[in-house]
Residue frames relative to the residue before (quaternion, step in Angstrom):
aa qw qx qy qz dx dy dz
X 1.0000 0.0000 0.0000 0.0000 0.00 0.00 0.00
X 0.2171 -0.7998 0.5498 0.1049 3.57 -0.70 1.07
X 0.4448 -0.6793 0.5250 0.2549 3.51 -1.15 0.72
X 0.3840 -0.6937 0.5564 0.2484 3.58 -0.93 0.88
X 0.1718 -0.8268 0.5305 0.0735 3.55 -0.58 1.13
X 0.5785 0.6096 -0.3765 0.3898 3.59 1.18 -0.33
X 0.4297 -0.6930 0.5173 0.2598 3.57 -0.85 0.99
X 0.5873 0.5938 -0.3702 0.4068 3.60 1.17 -0.49
X 0.6839 0.4690 -0.2866 0.4797 3.61 1.17 -0.40
X 0.5454 0.6337 -0.3937 0.3821 3.60 1.23 -0.31
X 0.4665 -0.6656 0.5056 0.2895 3.57 -0.97 0.87
X 0.2761 -0.7856 0.5418 0.1138 3.53 -1.01 0.93
X 0.4255 -0.6509 0.5618 0.2821 3.55 -1.17 0.65
X 0.6777 -0.4667 0.3600 0.4397 3.57 -1.28 0.13
X 0.6191 0.5370 -0.3440 0.4583 3.59 1.01 -0.74
X 0.6793 0.4901 -0.2873 0.4646 3.58 0.97 -0.87
X 0.6156 0.5231 -0.3458 0.4772 3.60 1.08 -0.69
X 0.6407 0.5215 -0.3240 0.4612 3.58 0.96 -0.85
X 0.6881 0.4830 -0.2834 0.4614 3.59 0.88 -0.92
X 0.7410 0.4425 -0.2330 0.4481 3.58 0.85 -0.97
X 0.8205 0.2536 -0.0957 0.5033 3.59 0.93 -0.92
X 0.4635 -0.7099 0.4311 0.3089 3.60 1.22 -0.19
X 0.4850 0.6133 -0.4596 0.4212 3.59 1.21 0.41
X 0.4294 -0.7519 0.4275 0.2599 3.58 -0.46 1.16
X 0.6038 -0.5701 0.4353 0.3477 3.51 -1.20 0.69
X 0.6493 0.5226 -0.3184 0.4517 3.59 0.95 -0.84
X 0.6300 0.5113 -0.3403 0.4752 3.59 0.98 -0.78
X 0.6507 0.5208 -0.3196 0.4508 3.60 0.91 -0.88
X 0.6362 0.5240 -0.3237 0.4646 3.59 1.02 -0.80
X 0.6967 0.4706 -0.2712 0.4685 3.58 0.86 -0.98
X 0.6846 0.4865 -0.2969 0.4544 3.58 0.91 -0.87
X 0.5820 0.5601 -0.3796 0.4510 3.59 1.15 -0.45
X 0.6600 0.5122 -0.3043 0.4577 3.58 1.08 -0.72
X 0.7968 0.2926 -0.1581 0.5045 3.59 0.97 -0.79
X 0.5237 -0.7064 0.3721 0.2971 3.58 1.26 0.23
X 0.5326 0.6639 -0.3936 0.3472 3.59 1.13 0.46
X 0.6415 0.5497 -0.3202 0.4287 3.59 1.21 -0.20
X 0.7466 -0.3531 0.2803 0.4893 3.53 -1.25 -0.34
X 0.6185 -0.5331 0.4169 0.3993 3.57 -1.21 0.53
X 0.0972 -0.8021 0.5873 0.0478 3.53 -1.03 0.76
X 0.3088 -0.7113 0.6033 0.1862 3.50 -1.33 0.39
X 0.2324 -0.7624 0.5898 0.1301 3.56 -0.82 1.01
X 0.0052 -0.7531 0.6575 -0.0250 3.53 -0.88 1.04
X 0.7832 -0.1095 0.0137 0.6119 3.52 -0.12 1.31
X 0.7793 -0.2598 0.2232 0.5248 3.56 -0.69 -1.10
X 0.5852 0.6041 -0.3510 0.4115 3.57 1.30 -0.05
X 0.2629 -0.7191 0.6205 0.1692 3.53 -1.18 0.70
X 0.0182 -0.7894 0.6132 -0.0230 3.56 -0.90 0.97
X 0.2207 -0.7813 0.5784 0.0800 3.53 -1.18 0.68
X 0.3677 -0.6694 0.5938 0.2532 3.54 -1.13 0.73
X 0.5309 -0.6325 0.4481 0.3426 3.61 -0.88 0.84
X 0.6482 0.5265 -0.3285 0.4412 3.61 0.95 -0.79
X 0.6418 0.5094 -0.3297 0.4689 3.62 1.05 -0.68
X 0.6370 0.5102 -0.3313 0.4734 3.59 1.02 -0.74
X 0.6493 0.5142 -0.3157 0.4630 3.60 0.94 -0.87
X 0.6487 0.5145 -0.3121 0.4658 3.59 0.96 -0.88
X 0.6599 0.5041 -0.3062 0.4655 3.58 0.93 -0.88
X 0.6410 0.5169 -0.3278 0.4632 3.59 0.93 -0.86
X 0.6545 0.5165 -0.3138 0.4542 3.61 0.90 -0.88
X 0.6617 0.5156 -0.3011 0.4535 3.59 1.05 -0.76
X 0.6258 0.5521 -0.3351 0.4373 3.62 1.23 -0.34
X 0.4669 0.7042 -0.4335 0.3132 3.57 1.26 -0.22
X 0.2298 -0.7567 0.6004 0.1192 3.53 -0.95 0.91
X 0.3099 -0.7818 0.5179 0.1565 3.56 -0.63 1.15
X 0.5630 -0.5752 0.4708 0.3613 3.49 -1.31 0.28
X 0.2457 -0.7880 0.5451 0.1472 3.58 -0.97 0.78
């Protein structure tokens, strides 16, 4: 069994998502309740996020020119 050494694969807390991506912790809390934010992983009472899921969600929020 190999240890994942990449920080990009480490699950992030809401505080870490806010610091790394600029998405507020409060928005993440609210969007978790109504299902509009990035995909999350529940571990016990903790919410964790894959960096790739946050990046994908951010990209999907882009508004194109009409």
